[in-house]
C-alpha positions in Angstrom: 97.7 137.9 94.0 96.5 138.9 97.8 93.7 141.5 97.9 95.0 145.3 98.0 94.7 146.6 101.8 91.7 149.1 102.4 92.5 152.5 101.1 90.7 155.3 98.9 90.3 154.2 95.4 92.1 156.7 93.1 89.9 158.0 90.2 93.3 157.9 88.0 93.3 154.2 88.3 89.6 153.4 88.8 88.9 154.4 85.3 90.4 151.5 83.7 87.7 149.3 83.5 87.7 146.3 80.8 85.8 148.7 78.5 88.3 151.5 78.8 91.2 149.1 78.3 89.8 148.0 75.2 89.9 151.5 73.8 93.0 152.7 75.4 95.6 151.7 72.6 93.8 153.5 69.7 92.8 156.5 71.8 95.8 157.2 74.2 98.6 155.4 72.4 97.4 156.1 69.0 95.6 159.4 68.6 96.1 161.3 71.9 99.9 160.6 71.8 100.4 162.0 68.3 97.8 164.7 68.2 97.2 166.0 71.4 100.6 165.4 73.5 102.9 165.4 70.5 104.9 162.5 71.3 104.4 159.6 69.0 104.3 156.3 70.8 106.1 154.2 68.3 108.8 156.7 67.3 109.6 158.3 70.8 108.1 156.3 73.7 108.6 152.8 72.7 112.3 153.1 71.9 112.8 155.0 75.2 111.0 152.0 77.0 113.2 149.4 75.2 116.4 151.2 75.7 116.1 151.2 79.6 114.5 148.0 80.1 116.4 145.5 82.7 116.9 141.9 82.9 115.0 142.1 86.2 112.3 144.6 85.3 109.3 146.0 87.2 106.7 148.0 85.3 104.5 150.2 87.4 101.1 151.6 86.1 100.8 149.0 83.6 98.2 150.2 81.4 97.3 147.5 78.7 100.8 146.2 78.7 101.2 147.7 75.3 105.1 148.5 76.1 105.8 145.1 77.6 104.3 143.4 74.4 106.2 145.5 72.0 109.5 146.0 73.4 110.7 142.5 72.5 112.8 142.2 75.4 114.9 139.0 75.7 113.1 136.0 76.9 115.7 135.8 79.7 114.3 139.1 81.2 112.1 138.7 84.3 109.3 141.1 84.3 107.1 142.0 87.2 103.9 143.9 87.0 102.5 146.5 89.8 99.4 148.4 89.5 96.4 149.7 91.9 93.9 148.2 89.4 93.5 144.5 89.0 91.8 145.0 85.5 95.3 146.6 84.3 97.3 143.7 85.9 95.5 140.9 84.4 95.1 142.5 80.9 98.8 143.3 80.9 100.0 139.8 82.1 97.7 138.3 79.3 98.9 140.9 76.7 102.5 140.1 77.2 102.3 136.5 76.1 105.3 135.5 78.1 105.4 134.4 81.9 105.4 137.0 84.3 107.6 137.4 87.4 104.9 138.4 89.5 101.6 140.6 89.8 101.5 142.9 92.6 98.4 145.1 93.5 99.3 148.4 95.4 99.1 152.0 95.8 102.5 153.1 95.0 102.1 156.4 96.9 101.3 154.4 100.0 103.3 151.2 100.0 105.1 148.8 97.9 105.1 146.3 100.7 103.7 143.5 98.5 107.1 143.5 96.6 108.8 142.1 100.0 111.9 143.8 99.4 112.6 142.7 95.9 115.1 144.5 93.6 115.1 145.2 90.2 117.6 146.4 87.4 114.9 148.6 85.9 111.8 150.4 87.1 109.4 151.9 84.6 106.6 154.3 84.9 105.1 155.3 81.8 102.0 157.7 82.0 101.6 157.1 85.9 102.7 160.4 87.3 100.3 162.7 85.9 97.6 160.2 86.9 98.6 160.3 90.7 96.8 163.0 92.6 98.3 166.0 94.2 101.1 168.3 93.1 104.7 166.8 91.9 105.9 167.1 95.3 103.2 164.7 96.7 103.8 162.5 93.9 107.6 162.0 94.9 106.1 159.6 97.5 106.3 157.0 94.4 109.8 157.6 94.0 110.6 157.2 97.8 108.7 153.8 97.7 110.0 152.5 94.6 113.9 153.2 95.0 114.1 150.7 97.8 113.4 148.3 95.3 116.1 149.6 92.6 119.6 147.8 92.3 122.6 149.9 93.1 123.1 150.4 89.4 119.6 150.3 88.1 117.5 152.9 86.5 114.1 154.1 87.3 112.5 155.8 84.1 109.1 156.9 82.6 107.3 159.3 80.8 104.5 161.9 81.9 102.2 164.2 80.4 103.1 168.1 81.5 100.7 170.5 82.9 99.4 173.9 81.7 102.8 175.5 81.5 103.7 173.2 78.6 101.6 175.2 76.1 99.1 172.6 74.9 97.3 172.8 71.8 93.4 173.0 71.5 93.2 169.6 71.6 95.6 169.2 74.5 93.9 172.2 76.6 90.5 170.3 76.0 91.7 167.0 77.2 93.7 168.2 79.9 90.5 170.2 81.3 88.2 167.3 80.8 90.7 164.6 82.4 91.6 167.0 85.5 87.9 167.9 86.1 87.1 164.3 86.3 90.3 163.3 88.4 91.6 161.1 85.9 94.6 163.4 85.6 95.9 165.6 88.3 98.9 167.3 86.4 97.8 171.0 86.1 100.6 172.1 87.7 103.2 169.6 86.9 106.5 171.2 85.1 109.7 170.0 84.2 111.3 171.8 87.1 109.0 170.2 89.9 109.6 166.8 88.2 113.4 167.3 88.4 113.0 168.6 92.1 111.0 165.6 93.2 113.3 163.1 91.3 116.4 164.8 92.6 115.3 164.4 96.3 115.7 160.4 95.7 118.3 160.1 93.2 121.8 161.4 92.4 121.6 161.3 88.8 118.6 162.7 86.8 117.9 163.1 83.2 115.0 164.9 81.7 114.0 165.3 78.1 111.1 166.9 76.6 109.1 165.7 73.4 106.1 167.5 72.5 104.2 167.9 75.8 105.7 165.0 77.4 108.7 164.7 79.9 110.8 161.5 79.5 113.0 160.9 82.5 115.6 158.6 83.9 117.1 158.6 87.4 120.1 156.6 89.0 121.8 156.2 92.1 119.2 156.4 94.9 120.0 158.6 97.7 
């Protein structure tokens, strides 16, 4: 895996040290998803991930690789990983317990050049958007970059934690305030409407559903 070109290290990615990754599943996928974001991982997010997985699959913002390890996709599926943080890439690749179709270190807001024009049937972005800096309109650069790698009949899909207008509970407000202050999240103004607008700039067919304080989205037919 070639080194990433020089660019500012984003706090939303840099936070994932080996120590944080060891705690991630229990804290984020277990506790926070159920009690803060009110979108249980196994009951909601995992089935959504599995439903849209593709034979040629690119997972972007891979975390610990939990979804890849638990989706139980057929062995014939080719799965590639893209992330800004090498800790995440290697942790996810190990967690999959199956060969991967490539590890790509890149800043999805800047360039997906390491993919070298490859195309995928499905591109997943789970809990990536709320970690990207700036308003949703700026985060749309990720869609602009990734749509170039989507097959004509493919789907770009994922989930993101909504901002302040979602009406978080006390725990959610505390986590939102803390994470946004530290730069781990940048989603205070993220709304379903802003997400729909950003996706619609780059895709003709956009579906968004809300579960708790999380937006689940699927986009097809790149513009």
